C-alpha positions as CSV (number, residue, x, y, z in Angstrom):
1,G,-19.4,18.3,-31.6
2,G,-22.8,17.7,-30.1
3,G,-21.9,19.6,-26.8
4,Q,-19.3,17.4,-25.4
5,P,-16.4,19.1,-24.6
6,R,-13.4,19.8,-27.5
7,H,-10.7,17.4,-25.9
8,A,-12.8,14.6,-25.3
9,R,-14.6,12.7,-28.4
10,A,-17.6,10.3,-27.2
11,R,-19.0,7.3,-28.6
12,P,-22.1,5.4,-27.5
13,A,-21.2,2.1,-26.3
14,H,-21.8,-1.1,-28.3
15,A,-24.3,-3.9,-27.4
16,G,-22.5,-5.8,-24.7
17,E,-20.1,-3.5,-23.3
18,A,-22.6,-1.6,-20.7
19,A,-23.0,-3.8,-17.3
20,G,-26.0,-5.9,-17.8
21,G,-25.0,-6.4,-21.4
22,G,-27.6,-3.4,-22.4
23,G,-25.4,-1.1,-23.9
24,G,-27.9,1.4,-23.8
25,G,-26.9,5.6,-23.0
26,V,-23.4,4.7,-21.7
27,L,-20.7,6.8,-23.2
28,R,-17.1,5.8,-23.1
29,L,-14.6,8.5,-23.4
30,R,-11.6,8.6,-25.7
31,L,-8.9,11.2,-24.1
32,P,-6.7,12.5,-26.8
33,R,-3.1,12.1,-25.6
34,R,-1.1,15.2,-24.1
35,P,1.8,16.4,-26.4
36,R,5.0,15.8,-25.0
37,R,6.9,19.1,-24.1
38,P,10.4,19.5,-25.2
39,G,12.6,19.0,-22.4
40,R,10.3,17.9,-19.9
41,P,10.1,14.2,-18.6
42,D,7.4,11.8,-20.0
43,R,4.8,10.5,-17.3
44,L,6.9,10.5,-13.5
45,G,10.6,10.9,-15.3
46,S,13.4,11.8,-13.5
47,R,13.5,14.2,-10.3
48,R,14.9,15.0,-7.1
49,L,13.3,14.0,-3.8
50,A,12.1,17.1,-2.0
51,F,14.2,15.6,0.9
52,A,16.2,12.8,1.2
53,P,15.6,10.6,4.2
54,N,18.9,9.7,6.2
55,D,18.0,5.8,6.7
56,P,21.2,3.9,5.4
57,L,18.5,1.4,3.2
58,A,16.6,4.1,2.1
59,V,18.9,4.6,-1.2
60,K,18.3,0.8,-2.1
61,Q,14.6,1.3,-1.8
62,W,13.6,1.8,-5.5
63,H,10.1,2.2,-4.7
64,L,10.4,5.3,-3.1
65,N,11.5,7.0,-6.3
66,A,9.2,5.2,-8.5
67,T,6.2,6.0,-6.3
68,R,7.8,9.7,-5.7
69,A,6.8,8.9,-2.0
70,F,8.7,12.6,-0.4
71,D,7.6,14.8,-3.3
72,F,5.3,16.5,-1.0
73,W,6.9,16.7,2.2
74,D,9.8,19.1,2.2
75,S,11.5,17.7,5.9
76,S,11.2,15.1,7.6
77,A,9.2,16.6,10.1
78,L,6.5,16.9,7.9
79,A,5.9,13.6,7.3
80,L,5.8,12.5,11.0
81,A,3.4,15.2,11.9
82,L,0.8,13.2,9.8
83,P,-2.3,12.2,11.4
84,P,-2.1,8.4,12.4
85,V,-3.6,6.0,9.9
86,R,-4.9,2.5,11.0
87,V,-3.5,-0.3,8.8
88,A,-4.1,-3.8,9.0
89,I,-1.2,-6.0,7.8
90,I,-2.4,-9.5,7.2
91,D,0.5,-11.8,6.6
92,S,2.5,-13.9,8.7
93,G,2.9,-11.7,12.2
94,I,5.7,-9.2,13.1
95,D,8.8,-9.2,14.8
96,A,7.3,-7.0,17.7
97,A,10.8,-6.5,19.1
98,H,11.6,-4.8,16.2
99,P,13.2,-1.4,16.8
100,E,11.6,0.3,13.9
101,L,7.9,-1.2,14.4
102,A,7.5,-2.2,18.3
103,D,5.8,1.6,19.1
104,K,3.7,1.5,15.9
105,I,1.8,-2.1,17.0
106,V,-1.8,-1.2,18.4
107,E,-3.0,-4.8,18.4
108,A,-1.5,-8.3,16.9
109,K,-3.9,-11.4,16.9
110,S,-3.0,-14.7,15.4
111,F,-5.9,-16.4,13.3
112,V,-3.9,-19.8,12.9
113,G,-2.5,-20.1,16.5
114,G,0.7,-19.3,17.7
115,S,1.7,-15.8,18.4
116,A,1.3,-12.9,15.9
117,A,3.9,-11.0,17.6
118,V,6.3,-14.1,16.1
119,D,7.1,-13.6,12.3
120,H,8.9,-17.0,11.3
121,E,8.3,-16.6,7.6
122,G,9.5,-12.7,8.1
123,H,7.1,-11.3,5.3
124,G,4.8,-9.5,7.7
125,T,7.6,-7.8,9.1
126,F,9.2,-6.7,5.9
127,V,5.7,-5.3,4.6
128,A,5.2,-3.9,7.9
129,G,8.6,-1.9,7.5
130,L,8.1,-1.1,4.1
131,I,4.9,0.8,5.7
132,A,5.8,2.3,8.7
133,A,9.4,2.1,9.7
134,A,10.5,5.1,10.9
135,V,12.0,7.9,8.4
136,D,14.9,10.2,8.8
137,N,16.6,8.3,11.9
138,S,19.4,7.1,10.6
139,A,18.8,3.7,10.8
140,G,17.4,1.0,8.5
141,I,14.7,1.8,5.6
142,A,12.5,4.5,5.1
143,G,8.6,3.5,5.5
144,M,6.3,5.0,3.4
145,A,3.8,5.8,6.2
146,P,5.5,6.6,9.1
147,S,2.8,8.0,11.2
148,A,0.9,4.3,10.5
149,E,-0.6,2.2,13.5
150,L,-0.4,-1.1,12.9
151,L,-3.1,-3.8,13.4
152,I,-1.3,-7.0,12.6
153,A,-3.2,-10.4,12.0
154,K,-1.4,-13.8,11.5
155,V,-2.8,-15.8,8.9
156,V,0.4,-17.9,7.0
157,V,1.8,-21.2,9.0
158,G,4.8,-22.9,8.3
159,G,4.7,-24.0,4.7
160,D,3.2,-21.0,3.3
161,V,-0.3,-22.5,3.4
162,I,-3.0,-19.7,4.2
163,D,-6.1,-20.8,5.5
164,V,-8.9,-18.9,3.5
165,E,-11.3,-19.0,6.5
166,A,-8.5,-17.8,9.1
167,E,-7.9,-14.9,5.9
168,A,-11.5,-14.2,5.9
169,K,-12.0,-13.7,9.7
170,A,-8.6,-11.2,9.9
171,I,-10.2,-9.1,7.3
172,R,-13.3,-8.5,9.6
173,W,-11.2,-8.4,12.5
174,A,-9.3,-5.6,11.2
175,V,-12.8,-3.7,9.5
176,E,-14.3,-4.0,12.9
177,D,-10.8,-2.7,14.2
178,D,-11.1,0.4,12.5
179,A,-8.3,-0.1,10.0
180,K,-8.1,2.2,6.6
181,V,-6.4,0.5,4.9
182,I,-5.7,-3.2,4.6
183,N,-2.7,-5.1,3.2
184,L,-2.8,-8.5,1.7
185,S,0.4,-9.2,0.1
186,L,-0.2,-13.1,0.8
187,G,1.7,-15.6,-1.3
188,G,1.5,-19.1,-1.2
189,L,-1.1,-22.3,-1.2
190,R,-4.9,-21.4,-0.4
191,D,-6.6,-24.4,1.6
192,P,-9.8,-24.7,0.6
């Protein structure tokens, strides 16, 4: 009642729930659960891809099904026609000679010495492949953003040590170089 939509119930926030601890005037909405429909899967459920990439390792990429990566494309031609998006990968560098990635690299810079075009750890190359590997080329894996342009920032050195200052400089560099997406899937020890 009270002018609220029938499908949501609003309640005033209690003291301490609002930013700054005031609680005044903040409403929290409780949305009802949608009833399950007979014969219809819950949440993402099971379904078929709109098209199945012919990349031989794509069948082992569980995340393509889990995220419904290709549901919006009826063919690889549509996926490849997407406008380019600049993606920064701040990690251990990249194997710049990798056949699926070499032509996707716009710029590579190391913030820890050595070359960003060399990836001794392998993780940066792995992440770059998940993001930008070619789709439907009968080779390797299928990337989720095949039109991505890659900015590679190397911040991981041997022993999985990550210098926080190098990480901050890499983020700033990526932003200044017009990255629309920044991937930081780092693991390891932070060197304060």
